[in-house]
All heavy atoms as a GROMACS GRO file, in nm:
protein
  595
    1MET      N    1  14.111  12.882  14.338
    1MET     CA    2  14.141  12.757  14.408
    1MET      C    3  14.012  12.679  14.429
    1MET      O    4  13.907  12.737  14.451
    1MET     CB    5  14.204  12.785  14.543
    1MET     CG    6  14.342  12.846  14.538
    1MET     SD    7  14.422  12.821  14.694
    1MET     CE    8  14.556  12.724  14.645
    2ASN      N    9  14.028  12.549  14.425
    2ASN     CA   10  13.912  12.465  14.452
    2ASN      C   11  13.937  12.384  14.579
    2ASN      O   12  14.042  12.396  14.644
    2ASN     CB   13  13.881  12.376  14.331
    2ASN     CG   14  13.996  12.283  14.298
    2ASN    OD1   15  14.077  12.250  14.382
    2ASN    ND2   16  14.002  12.239  14.173
    3ALA      N   17  13.844  12.300  14.613
    3ALA     CA   18  13.853  12.223  14.738
    3ALA      C   19  13.974  12.131  14.740
    3ALA      O   20  14.032  12.105  14.845
    3ALA     CB   21  13.725  12.143  14.757
    4PHE      N   22  14.014  12.078  14.625
    4PHE     CA   23  14.127  11.986  14.623
    4PHE      C   24  14.260  12.057  14.645
    4PHE      O   25  14.347  12.008  14.714
    4PHE     CB   26  14.129  11.910  14.490
    4PHE     CG   27  14.010  11.822  14.472
    4PHE    CD1   28  13.908  11.858  14.387
    4PHE    CD2   29  13.998  11.703  14.541
    4PHE    CE1   30  13.798  11.778  14.370
    4PHE    CE2   31  13.888  11.621  14.526
    4PHE     CZ   32  13.787  11.659  14.441
    5THR      N   33  14.277  12.173  14.586
    5THR     CA   34  14.403  12.244  14.600
    5THR      C   35  14.416  12.311  14.737
    5THR      O   36  14.527  12.332  14.785
    5THR     CB   37  14.420  12.348  14.490
    5THR    OG1   38  14.310  12.438  14.493
    5THR    CG2   39  14.432  12.283  14.355
    6THR      N   40  14.308  12.344  14.802
    6THR     CA   41  14.317  12.404  14.935
    6THR      C   42  14.350  12.299  15.040
    6THR      O   43  14.417  12.328  15.138
    6THR     CB   44  14.186  12.474  14.972
    6THR    OG1   45  14.079  12.380  14.966
    6THR    CG2   46  14.158  12.591  14.882
    7ALA      N   47  14.305  12.178  15.024
    7ALA     CA   48  14.330  12.074  15.122
    7ALA      C   49  14.473  12.022  15.113
    7ALA      O   50  14.537  11.995  15.213
    7ALA     CB   51  14.233  11.959  15.104
    8ARG      N   52  14.526  12.006  14.993
    8ARG     CA   53  14.660  11.953  14.977
    8ARG      C   54  14.726  12.024  14.860
    8ARG      O   55  14.673  12.023  14.750
    8ARG     CB   56  14.653  11.803  14.951
    8ARG     CG   57  14.785  11.742  14.918
    8ARG     CD   58  14.770  11.594  14.897
    8ARG     NE   59  14.839  11.530  15.007
    8ARG     CZ   60  14.836  11.404  15.035
    8ARG    NH1   61  14.762  11.324  14.962
    8ARG    NH2   62  14.904  11.352  15.133
    9PRO      N   63  14.838  12.086  14.881
    9PRO     CA   64  14.903  12.157  14.771
    9PRO      C   65  14.951  12.061  14.664
    9PRO      O   66  14.986  11.947  14.691
    9PRO     CB   67  15.019  12.229  14.838
    9PRO     CG   68  15.043  12.156  14.964
    9PRO     CD   69  14.912  12.097  15.006
   10ARG      N   70  14.950  12.110  14.542
   10ARG     CA   71  14.991  12.029  14.428
   10ARG      C   72  15.143  12.017  14.425
   10ARG      O   73  15.214  12.113  14.452
   10ARG     CB   74  14.940  12.095  14.301
   10ARG     CG   75  14.970  12.019  14.177
   10ARG     CD   76  14.905  12.088  14.061
   10ARG     NE   77  14.959  12.029  13.939
   10ARG     CZ   78  14.909  12.047  13.820
   10ARG    NH1   79  14.805  12.127  13.806
   10ARG    NH2   80  14.961  11.992  13.716
   11GLY      N   81  15.190  11.898  14.392
   11GLY     CA   82  15.334  11.875  14.383
   11GLY      C   83  15.389  11.925  14.252
   11GLY      O   84  15.315  11.972  14.164
   12PRO      N   85  15.519  11.916  14.236
   12PRO     CA   86  15.581  11.966  14.112
   12PRO      C   87  15.544  11.877  13.993
   12PRO      O   88  15.526  11.755  14.007
   12PRO     CB   89  15.731  11.957  14.141
   12PRO     CG   90  15.743  11.851  14.244
   12PRO     CD   91  15.618  11.861  14.327
   13ASP      N   92  15.529  11.938  13.875
   13ASP     CA   93  15.501  11.863  13.754
   13ASP      C   94  15.630  11.798  13.707
   13ASP      O   95  15.731  11.867  13.688
   13ASP     CB   96  15.446  11.954  13.644
   13ASP     CG   97  15.306  12.003  13.677
   13ASP    OD1   98  15.236  11.934  13.753
   13ASP    OD2   99  15.268  12.110  13.626
   14ILE      N  100  15.629  11.668  13.690
   14ILE     CA  101  15.748  11.598  13.642
   14ILE      C  102  15.712  11.521  13.516
   14ILE      O  103  15.598  11.476  13.500
   14ILE     CB  104  15.806  11.504  13.749
   14ILE    CG1  105  15.701  11.404  13.797
   14ILE    CG2  106  15.860  11.580  13.867
   14ILE    CD1  107  15.754  11.296  13.888
   15ASP      N  108  15.809  11.507  13.430
   15ASP     CA  109  15.787  11.428  13.309
   15ASP      C  110  15.816  11.282  13.339
   15ASP      O  111  15.929  11.245  13.373
   15ASP     CB  112  15.880  11.476  13.196
   15ASP     CG  113  15.837  11.612  13.143
   15ASP    OD1  114  15.716  11.642  13.150
   15ASP    OD2  115  15.924  11.687  13.095
   16VAL      N  116  15.714  11.200  13.327
   16VAL     CA  117  15.729  11.057  13.349
   16VAL      C  118  15.733  10.991  13.212
   16VAL      O  119  15.642  11.009  13.131
   16VAL     CB  120  15.610  11.002  13.432
   16VAL    CG1  121  15.624  10.853  13.451
   16VAL    CG2  122  15.600  11.074  13.564
   17PRO      N  123  15.839  10.916  13.184
   17PRO     CA  124  15.846  10.850  13.053
   17PRO      C  125  15.735  10.746  13.040
   17PRO      O  126  15.699  10.679  13.137
   17PRO     CB  127  15.984  10.785  13.051
   17PRO     CG  128  16.023  10.772  13.194
   17PRO     CD  129  15.956  10.883  13.267
   18ALA      N  130  15.682  10.736  12.919
   18ALA     CA  131  15.576  10.639  12.894
   18ALA      C  132  15.631  10.498  12.905
   18ALA      O  133  15.739  10.468  12.859
   18ALA     CB  134  15.516  10.661  12.756
   19VAL      N  135  15.556  10.412  12.969
   19VAL     CA  136  15.597  10.273  12.986
   19VAL      C  137  15.533  10.192  12.874
   19VAL      O  138  15.412  10.202  12.849
   19VAL     CB  139  15.550  10.219  13.123
   19VAL    CG1  140  15.588  10.074  13.139
   19VAL    CG2  141  15.609  10.303  13.235
   20ARG      N  142  15.615  10.115  12.805
   20ARG     CA  143  15.565  10.032  12.697
   20ARG      C  144  15.474   9.923  12.754
   20ARG      O  145  15.512   9.855  12.850
   20ARG     CB  146  15.682   9.970  12.622
   20ARG     CG  147  15.641   9.888  12.507
   20ARG     CD  148  15.762   9.835  12.434
   20ARG     NE  149  15.726   9.822  12.296
   20ARG     CZ  150  15.806   9.840  12.196
   20ARG    NH1  151  15.932   9.870  12.216
   20ARG    NH2  152  15.764   9.827  12.073
   21PRO      N  153  15.355   9.907  12.698
   21PRO     CA  154  15.265   9.804  12.752
   21PRO      C  155  15.320   9.664  12.727
   21PRO      O  156  15.378   9.636  12.624
   21PRO     CB  157  15.134   9.827  12.675
   21PRO     CG  158  15.172   9.903  12.555
   21PRO     CD  159  15.296   9.979  12.587
   22ARG      N  160  15.304   9.581  12.826
   22ARG     CA  161  15.348   9.442  12.814
   22ARG      C  162  15.235   9.358  12.760
   22ARG      O  163  15.118   9.393  12.774
   22ARG     CB  164  15.387   9.388  12.951
   22ARG     CG  165  15.511   9.452  13.005
   22ARG     CD  166  15.551   9.380  13.131
   22ARG     NE  167  15.568   9.481  13.236
   22ARG     CZ  168  15.560   9.457  13.364
   22ARG    NH1  169  15.534   9.336  13.406
   22ARG    NH2  170  15.579   9.552  13.452
   23LYS      N  171  15.272   9.246  12.702
   23LYS     CA  172  15.169   9.154  12.655
   23LYS      C  173  15.097   9.095  12.776
   23LYS      O  174  15.160   9.050  12.871
   23LYS     CB  175  15.229   9.040  12.572
   23LYS     CG  176  15.274   9.082  12.436
   23LYS     CD  177  15.315   8.962  12.356
   23LYS     CE  178  15.351   9.001  12.215
   23LYS     NZ  179  15.390   8.886  12.136
   24ALA      N  180  14.967   9.100  12.770
   24ALA     CA  181  14.889   9.045  12.880
   24ALA      C  182  14.884   8.894  12.869
   24ALA      O  183  14.862   8.839  12.761
   24ALA     CB  184  14.748   9.103  12.877
   25GLU      N  185  14.907   8.829  12.980
   25GLU     CA  186  14.895   8.684  12.981
   25GLU      C  187  14.747   8.650  12.993
   25GLU      O  188  14.673   8.715  13.065
   25GLU     CB  189  14.973   8.626  13.097
   25GLU     CG  190  15.122   8.647  13.084
   25GLU     CD  191  15.197   8.582  13.198
   25GLU    OE1  192  15.140   8.492  13.262
   25GLU    OE2  193  15.311   8.621  13.222
   26HIS      N  194  14.709   8.548  12.921
   26HIS     CA  195  14.569   8.508  12.924
   26HIS      C  196  14.541   8.435  13.054
   26HIS      O  197  14.600   8.332  13.082
   26HIS     CB  198  14.535   8.419  12.805
   26HIS     CG  199  14.548   8.492  12.674
   26HIS    ND1  200  14.461   8.589  12.636
   26HIS    CD2  201  14.640   8.483  12.575
   26HIS    CE1  202  14.497   8.636  12.518
   26HIS    NE2  203  14.606   8.574  12.479
   27ALA      N  204  14.452   8.491  13.129
   27ALA     CA  205  14.414   8.429  13.255
   27ALA      C  206  14.319   8.313  13.228
   27ALA      O  207  14.247   8.314  13.128
   27ALA     CB  208  14.346   8.532  13.344
   28PRO      N  209  14.316   8.213  13.314
   28PRO     CA  210  14.221   8.104  13.293
   28PRO      C  211  14.078   8.158  13.302
   28PRO      O  212  14.049   8.242  13.386
   28PRO     CB  213  14.251   8.006  13.406
   28PRO     CG  214  14.329   8.084  13.506
   28PRO     CD  215  14.397   8.194  13.432
   29LYS      N  216  13.994   8.111  13.213
   29LYS     CA  217  13.857   8.162  13.210
   29LYS      C  218  13.780   8.109  13.330
   29LYS      O  219  13.772   7.989  13.352
   29LYS     CB  220  13.788   8.121  13.081
   29LYS     CG  221  13.846   8.192  12.962
   29LYS     CD  222  13.753   8.185  12.846
   29LYS     CE  223  13.810   8.269  12.734
   29LYS     NZ  224  13.716   8.294  12.632
   30ARG      N  225  13.728   8.201  13.404
   30ARG     CA  226  13.645   8.163  13.518
   30ARG      C  227  13.500   8.172  13.477
   30ARG      O  228  13.464   8.254  13.393
   30ARG     CB  229  13.670   8.258  13.634
   30ARG     CG  230  13.805   8.238  13.696
   30ARG     CD  231  13.816   8.320  13.821
   30ARG     NE  232  13.927   8.412  13.802
   30ARG     CZ  233  13.947   8.519  13.874
   30ARG    NH1  234  13.867   8.551  13.968
   30ARG    NH2  235  14.050   8.596  13.850
   31PRO      N  236  13.415   8.089  13.534
   31PRO     CA  237  13.273   8.097  13.497
   31PRO      C  238  13.212   8.229  13.543
   31PRO      O  239  13.259   8.290  13.639
   31PRO     CB  240  13.210   7.979  13.573
   31PRO     CG  241  13.304   7.950  13.685
   31PRO     CD  242  13.441   7.988  13.636
   32ILE      N  243  13.111   8.271  13.472
   32ILE     CA  244  13.040   8.393  13.508
   32ILE      C  245  12.956   8.363  13.632
   32ILE      O  246  12.889   8.261  13.639
   32ILE     CB  247  12.950   8.439  13.392
   32ILE    CG1  248  13.037   8.468  13.270
   32ILE    CG2  249  12.869   8.561  13.431
   32ILE    CD1  250  12.957   8.493  13.145
   33ARG      N  251  12.964   8.450  13.731
   33ARG     CA  252  12.894   8.426  13.856
   33ARG      C  253  12.780   8.525  13.874
   33ARG      O  254  12.793   8.642  13.841
   33ARG     CB  255  12.990   8.443  13.974
   33ARG     CG  256  13.119   8.365  13.967
   33ARG     CD  257  13.109   8.220  14.007
   33ARG     NE  258  13.054   8.194  14.136
   33ARG     CZ  259  13.123   8.167  14.246
   33ARG    NH1  260  13.252   8.165  14.242
   33ARG    NH2  261  13.062   8.140  14.358
   34ALA      N  262  12.669   8.476  13.927
   34ALA     CA  263  12.557   8.564  13.962
   34ALA      C  264  12.588   8.627  14.098
   34ALA      O  265  12.653   8.567  14.182
   34ALA     CB  266  12.428   8.483  13.970
   35LEU      N  267  12.543   8.750  14.117
   35LEU     CA  268  12.570   8.820  14.241
   35LEU      C  269  12.445   8.826  14.328
   35LEU      O  270  12.333   8.833  14.279
   35LEU     CB  271  12.617   8.963  14.210
   35LEU     CG  272  12.738   8.975  14.119
   35LEU    CD1  273  12.767   9.121  14.093
   35LEU    CD2  274  12.858   8.906  14.178
   36ASP      N  275  12.467   8.823  14.460
   36ASP     CA  276  12.355   8.837  14.551
   36ASP      C  277  12.328   8.985  14.576
   36ASP      O  278  12.388   9.072  14.513
   36ASP     CB  279  12.379   8.761  14.682
   36ASP     CG  280  12.492   8.819  14.764
   36ASP    OD1  281  12.555   8.916  14.718
   36ASP    OD2  282  12.516   8.768  14.875
   37VAL      N  283  12.241   9.015  14.669
   37VAL     CA  284  12.200   9.153  14.696
   37VAL      C  285  12.319   9.238  14.741
   37VAL      O  286  12.329   9.356  14.708
   37VAL     CB  287  12.091   9.154  14.806
   37VAL    CG1  288  12.054   9.296  14.844
   37VAL    CG2  289  11.970   9.079  14.760
   38ASN      N  290  12.414   9.177  14.812
   38ASN     CA  291  12.529   9.250  14.863
   38ASN      C  292  12.644   9.258  14.763
   38ASN      O  293  12.748   9.314  14.794
   38ASN     CB  294  12.578   9.186  14.992
   38ASN     CG  295  12.472   9.190  15.099
   38ASN    OD1  296  12.400   9.288  15.110
   38ASN    ND2  297  12.462   9.084  15.177
   39GLY      N  298  12.627   9.202  14.643
   39GLY     CA  299  12.731   9.209  14.542
   39GLY      C  300  12.833   9.098  14.549
   39GLY      O  301  12.935   9.104  14.483
   40ARG      N  302  12.809   8.996  14.629
   40ARG     CA  303  12.903   8.884  14.637
   40ARG      C  304  12.865   8.777  14.535
   40ARG      O  305  12.747   8.749  14.516
   40ARG     CB  306  12.899   8.823  14.778
   40ARG     CG  307  12.954   8.916  14.883
   40ARG     CD  308  12.947   8.851  15.016
   40ARG     NE  309  12.806   8.826  15.048
   40ARG     CZ  310  12.751   8.842  15.167
   40ARG    NH1  311  12.824   8.879  15.268
   40ARG    NH2  312  12.624   8.818  15.187
   41PRO      N  313  12.964   8.715  14.471
   41PRO     CA  314  12.931   8.608  14.375
   41PRO      C  315  12.874   8.487  14.448
   41PRO      O  316  12.925   8.446  14.551
   41PRO     CB  317  13.065   8.576  14.310
   41PRO     CG  318  13.169   8.636  14.395
   41PRO     CD  319  13.105   8.744  14.477
   42VAL      N  320  12.766   8.432  14.392
   42VAL     CA  321  12.697   8.323  14.460
   42VAL      C  322  12.702   8.195  14.378
   42VAL      O  323  12.757   8.096  14.421
   42VAL     CB  324  12.550   8.362  14.487
   42VAL    CG1  325  12.480   8.252  14.563
   42VAL    CG2  326  12.543   8.490  14.565
   43VAL      N  327  12.645   8.196  14.259
   43VAL     CA  328  12.636   8.074  14.179
   43VAL      C  329  12.687   8.100  14.038
   43VAL      O  330  12.687   8.213  13.990
   43VAL     CB  331  12.490   8.022  14.170
   43VAL    CG1  332  12.440   7.976  14.304
   43VAL    CG2  333  12.399   8.126  14.113
   44ASP      N  334  12.731   7.994  13.973
   44ASP     CA  335  12.774   8.004  13.835
   44ASP      C  336  12.653   8.012  13.744
   44ASP      O  337  12.551   7.948  13.769
   44ASP     CB  338  12.857   7.882  13.794
   44ASP     CG  339  12.986   7.873  13.872
   44ASP    OD1  340  13.026   7.974  13.930
   44ASP    OD2  341  13.045   7.764  13.874
   45ILE      N  342  12.664   8.093  13.639
   45ILE     CA  343  12.558   8.101  13.539
   45ILE      C  344  12.596   8.007  13.426
   45ILE      O  345  12.710   8.008  13.379
   45ILE     CB  346  12.543   8.244  13.487
   45ILE    CG1  347  12.504   8.337  13.602
   45ILE    CG2  348  12.442   8.252  13.375
   45ILE    CD1  349  12.496   8.482  13.562
   46ALA      N  350  12.501   7.926  13.384
   46ALA     CA  351  12.528   7.832  13.275
   46ALA      C  352  12.559   7.908  13.147
   46ALA      O  353  12.506   8.017  13.125
   46ALA     CB  354  12.406   7.742  13.254
   47PRO      N  355  12.646   7.853  13.064
   47PRO     CA  356  12.675   7.922  12.938
   47PRO      C  357  12.550   7.934  12.852
   47PRO      O  358  12.460   7.849  12.859
   47PRO     CB  359  12.780   7.833  12.872
   47PRO     CG  360  12.779   7.706  12.945
   47PRO     CD  361  12.718   7.730  13.078
   48ARG      N  362  12.545   8.039  12.775
   48ARG     CA  363  12.428   8.064  12.691
   48ARG      C  364  12.416   7.955  12.585
   48ARG      O  365  12.514   7.919  12.521
   48ARG     CB  366  12.440   8.200  12.625
   48ARG     CG  367  12.322   8.234  12.537
   48ARG     CD  368  12.336   8.370  12.482
   48ARG     NE  369  12.319   8.466  12.592
   48ARG     CZ  370  12.313   8.596  12.573
   48ARG    NH1  371  12.328   8.646  12.454
   48ARG    NH2  372  12.296   8.677  12.674
   49ALA      N  373  12.297   7.905  12.568
   49ALA     CA  374  12.274   7.803  12.466
   49ALA      C  375  12.286   7.866  12.328
   49ALA      O  376  12.256   7.982  12.308
   49ALA     CB  377  12.135   7.742  12.483
   50THR      N  378  12.332   7.788  12.234
   50THR     CA  379  12.345   7.839  12.099
   50THR      C  380  12.207   7.853  12.035
   50THR      O  381  12.109   7.798  12.084
   50THR     CB  382  12.432   7.746  12.013
   50THR    OG1  383  12.370   7.617  12.011
   50THR    CG2  384  12.572   7.735  12.071
   51ALA      N  385  12.201   7.922  11.925
   51ALA     CA  386  12.074   7.946  11.858
   51ALA      C  387  12.021   7.819  11.793
   51ALA      O  388  11.901   7.802  11.777
   51ALA     CB  389  12.090   8.055  11.753
   52PHE      N  390  12.111   7.730  11.753
   52PHE     CA  391  12.069   7.608  11.685
   52PHE      C  392  12.088   7.489  11.777
   52PHE      O  393  12.188   7.478  11.847
   52PHE     CB  394  12.152   7.586  11.558
   52PHE     CG  395  12.135   7.696  11.458
   52PHE    CD1  396  12.228   7.795  11.446
   52PHE    CD2  397  12.022   7.701  11.378
   52PHE    CE1  398  12.214   7.896  11.355
   52PHE    CE2  399  12.005   7.803  11.288
   52PHE     CZ  400  12.101   7.900  11.276
   53HIS      N  401  11.990   7.400  11.774
   53HIS     CA  402  12.000   7.278  11.852
   53HIS      C  403  11.974   7.162  11.758
   53HIS      O  404  11.866   7.152  11.700
   53HIS     CB  405  11.897   7.278  11.966
   53HIS     CG  406  11.900   7.153  12.047
   53HIS    ND1  407  12.003   7.124  12.132
   53HIS    CD2  408  11.814   7.050  12.056
   53HIS    CE1  409  11.979   7.008  12.190
   53HIS    NE2  410  11.865   6.961  12.145
   54PHE      N  411  12.071   7.078  11.739
   54PHE     CA  412  12.058   6.965  11.649
   54PHE      C  413  12.004   6.846  11.726
   54PHE      O  414  12.061   6.807  11.829
   54PHE     CB  415  12.192   6.931  11.584
   54PHE     CG  416  12.244   7.042  11.499
   54PHE    CD1  417  12.340   7.129  11.546
   54PHE    CD2  418  12.193   7.062  11.372
   54PHE    CE1  419  12.387   7.233  11.468
   54PHE    CE2  420  12.240   7.167  11.293
   54PHE     CZ  421  12.336   7.251  11.342
   55LEU      N  422  11.894   6.790  11.677
   55LEU     CA  423  11.829   6.678  11.744
   55LEU      C  424  11.882   6.546  11.691
   55LEU      O  425  11.916   6.534  11.573
   55LEU     CB  426  11.678   6.684  11.721
   55LEU     CG  427  11.606   6.810  11.766
   55LEU    CD1  428  11.461   6.804  11.725
   55LEU    CD2  429  11.618   6.826  11.916
   56SER      N  430  11.887   6.449  11.780
   56SER     CA  431  11.921   6.314  11.734
   56SER      C  432  11.799   6.258  11.660
   56SER      O  433  11.690   6.316  11.661
   56SER     CB  434  11.957   6.225  11.854
   56SER     OG  435  11.842   6.203  11.933
   57ALA      N  436  11.816   6.145  11.596
   57ALA     CA  437  11.704   6.085  11.521
   57ALA      C  438  11.587   6.053  11.613
   57ALA      O  439  11.470   6.076  11.579
   57ALA     CB  440  11.752   5.959  11.449
   58MET      N  441  11.616   6.003  11.733
   58MET     CA  442  11.510   5.969  11.827
   58MET      C  443  11.439   6.094  11.877
   58MET      O  444  11.316   6.098  11.886
   58MET     CB  445  11.569   5.891  11.946
   58MET     CG  446  11.465   5.834  12.038
   58MET     SD  447  11.536   5.746  12.178
   58MET     CE  448  11.637   5.625  12.098
   59GLU      N  449  11.516   6.199  11.908
   59GLU     CA  450  11.455   6.324  11.953
   59GLU      C  451  11.372   6.388  11.842
   59GLU      O  452  11.264   6.442  11.867
   59GLU     CB  453  11.563   6.422  11.996
   59GLU     CG  454  11.634   6.385  12.124
   59GLU     CD  455  11.750   6.477  12.153
   59GLU    OE1  456  11.811   6.529  12.058
   59GLU    OE2  457  11.781   6.496  12.272
   60SER      N  458  11.421   6.380  11.719
   60SER     CA  459  11.349   6.437  11.605
   60SER      C  460  11.216   6.366  11.584
   60SER      O  461  11.113   6.429  11.561
   60SER     CB  462  11.435   6.427  11.480
   60SER     OG  463  11.363   6.474  11.368
   61ALA      N  464  11.218   6.231  11.591
   61ALA     CA  465  11.094   6.153  11.574
   61ALA      C  466  10.994   6.188  11.684
   61ALA      O  467  10.874   6.203  11.659
   61ALA     CB  468  11.125   6.004  11.574
   62ALA      N  469  11.042   6.201  11.808
   62ALA     CA  470  10.953   6.234  11.918
   62ALA      C  471  10.894   6.374  11.900
   62ALA      O  472  10.775   6.397  11.926
   62ALA     CB  473  11.028   6.225  12.050
   63GLN      N  474  10.976   6.469  11.853
   63GLN     CA  475  10.928   6.605  11.831
   63GLN      C  476  10.823   6.610  11.720
   63GLN      O  477  10.722   6.679  11.731
   63GLN     CB  478  11.046   6.696  11.797
   63GLN     CG  479  11.009   6.842  11.781
   63GLN     CD  480  10.962   6.905  11.911
   63GLN    OE1  481  11.014   6.874  12.017
   63GLN    NE2  482  10.863   6.991  11.902
   64GLN      N  483  10.846   6.535  11.613
   64GLN     CA  484  10.749   6.531  11.503
   64GLN      C  485  10.618   6.467  11.548
   64GLN      O  486  10.510   6.514  11.512
   64GLN     CB  487  10.808   6.455  11.385
   64GLN     CG  488  10.916   6.532  11.313
   64GLN     CD  489  10.980   6.450  11.202
   64GLN    OE1  490  10.945   6.335  11.179
   64GLN    NE2  491  11.076   6.511  11.133
   65GLU      N  492  10.628   6.361  11.628
   65GLU     CA  493  10.506   6.295  11.679
   65GLU      C  494  10.428   6.391  11.769
   65GLU      O  495  10.305   6.399  11.761
   65GLU     CB  496  10.545   6.169  11.756
   65GLU     CG  497  10.428   6.088  11.805
   65GLU     CD  498  10.342   6.032  11.692
   65GLU    OE1  499  10.396   6.007  11.582
   65GLU    OE2  500  10.221   6.015  11.713
   66LYS      N  501  10.498   6.464  11.852
   66LYS     CA  502  10.433   6.561  11.940
   66LYS      C  503  10.364   6.670  11.858
   66LYS      O  504  10.250   6.707  11.886
   66LYS     CB  505  10.539   6.623  12.032
   66LYS     CG  506  10.486   6.725  12.128
   66LYS     CD  507  10.600   6.780  12.212
   66LYS     CE  508  10.555   6.894  12.298
   66LYS     NZ  509  10.665   6.953  12.375
   67SER      N  510  10.432   6.719  11.754
   67SER     CA  511  10.373   6.822  11.668
   67SER      C  512  10.250   6.770  11.596
   67SER      O  513  10.149   6.842  11.583
   67SER     CB  514  10.475   6.870  11.565
   67SER     OG  515  10.585   6.930  11.630
   68ARG      N  516  10.256   6.646  11.550
   68ARG     CA  517  10.138   6.587  11.482
   68ARG      C  518  10.020   6.577  11.575
   68ARG      O  519   9.906   6.601  11.535
   68ARG     CB  520  10.174   6.448  11.429
   68ARG     CG  521  10.242   6.452  11.296
   68ARG     CD  522  10.245   6.312  11.235
   68ARG     NE  523  10.371   6.299  11.163
   68ARG     CZ  524  10.476   6.228  11.203
   68ARG    NH1  525  10.470   6.157  11.312
   68ARG    NH2  526  10.586   6.226  11.133
   69LYS      N  527  10.044   6.539  11.700
   69LYS     CA  528   9.934   6.528  11.797
   69LYS      C  529   9.872   6.665  11.824
   69LYS      O  530   9.750   6.676  11.839
   69LYS     CB  531   9.984   6.467  11.927
   69LYS     CG  532  10.011   6.319  11.915
   69LYS     CD  533  10.059   6.263  12.048
   69LYS     CE  534  10.089   6.115  12.035
   69LYS     NZ  535  10.141   6.057  12.159
   70ILE      N  536   9.956   6.767  11.830
   70ILE     CA  537   9.904   6.902  11.856
   70ILE      C  538   9.822   6.950  11.737
   70ILE      O  539   9.712   7.004  11.753
   70ILE     CB  540  10.020   6.999  11.885
   70ILE    CG1  541  10.085   6.964  12.018
   70ILE    CG2  542   9.971   7.144  11.886
   70ILE    CD1  543  10.212   7.039  12.047
   71ILE      N  544   9.872   6.929  11.616
   71ILE     CA  545   9.804   6.977  11.497
   71ILE      C  546   9.684   6.888  11.464
   71ILE      O  547   9.584   6.936  11.413
   71ILE     CB  548   9.902   6.981  11.377
   71ILE    CG1  549  10.011   7.085  11.406
   71ILE    CG2  550   9.831   7.016  11.248
   71ILE    CD1  551  10.123   7.084  11.306
   72GLY      N  552   9.692   6.759  11.494
   72GLY     CA  553   9.582   6.669  11.468
   72GLY      C  554   9.596   6.590  11.339
   72GLY      O  555   9.497   6.544  11.282
   73GLN      N  556   9.719   6.574  11.292
   73GLN     CA  557   9.742   6.497  11.169
   73GLN      C  558   9.759   6.350  11.203
   73GLN      O  559   9.794   6.313  11.315
   73GLN     CB  560   9.870   6.545  11.098
   73GLN     CG  561   9.862   6.683  11.041
   73GLN     CD  562   9.993   6.722  10.974
   73GLN    OE1  563  10.092   6.653  10.986
   73GLN    NE2  564   9.990   6.833  10.903
   74ALA      N  565   9.736   6.266  11.102
   74ALA     CA  566   9.760   6.123  11.118
   74ALA      C  567   9.910   6.099  11.114
   74ALA      O  568   9.984   6.171  11.047
   74ALA     CB  569   9.692   6.046  11.005
   75PRO      N  570   9.959   5.993  11.184
   75PRO     CA  571  10.102   5.964  11.181
   75PRO      C  572  10.149   5.932  11.039
   75PRO      O  573  10.082   5.866  10.964
   75PRO     CB  574  10.118   5.842  11.272
   75PRO     CG  575   9.991   5.831  11.346
   75PRO     CD  576   9.886   5.906  11.272
   76GLY      N  577  10.266   5.982  11.005
   76GLY     CA  578  10.323   5.957  10.872
   76GLY      C  579  10.271   6.051  10.766
   76GLY      O  580  10.324   6.054  10.657
   77GLY      N  581  10.168   6.129  10.792
   77GLY     CA  582  10.112   6.221  10.691
   77GLY      C  583  10.189   6.350  10.686
   77GLY      O  584  10.249   6.392  10.784
   78ARG      N  585  10.188   6.412  10.573
   78ARG     CA  586  10.260   6.539  10.560
   78ARG      C  587  10.165   6.648  10.530
   78ARG      O  588  10.085   6.675  10.470
   78ARG     CB  589  10.366   6.528  10.453
   78ARG     CG  590  10.472   6.433  10.498
   78ARG     CD  591  10.605   6.473  10.441
   78ARG     NE  592  10.703   6.384  10.502
   78ARG     CZ  593  10.822   6.420  10.535
   78ARG    NH1  594  10.861   6.541  10.515
   78ARG    NH2  595  10.907   6.339  10.588
   0.00000   0.00000   0.00000
């Protein structure tokens, strides 16, 4: 005997028929929440950014100009 069987006797073994699983309904997606020290949800975590970021023409030109200034090339040079 172990601690569980000495504290409460085991009941009779009965055959319980298997219940067919039901289709799960899709719950509305809730945002992922960050937890505080006590484990309570506090703030929403922003969705992860994708690996690729497509720049607009203006953003692309600004990025290229910034890169040229860092490298030290003349504007328009390749």
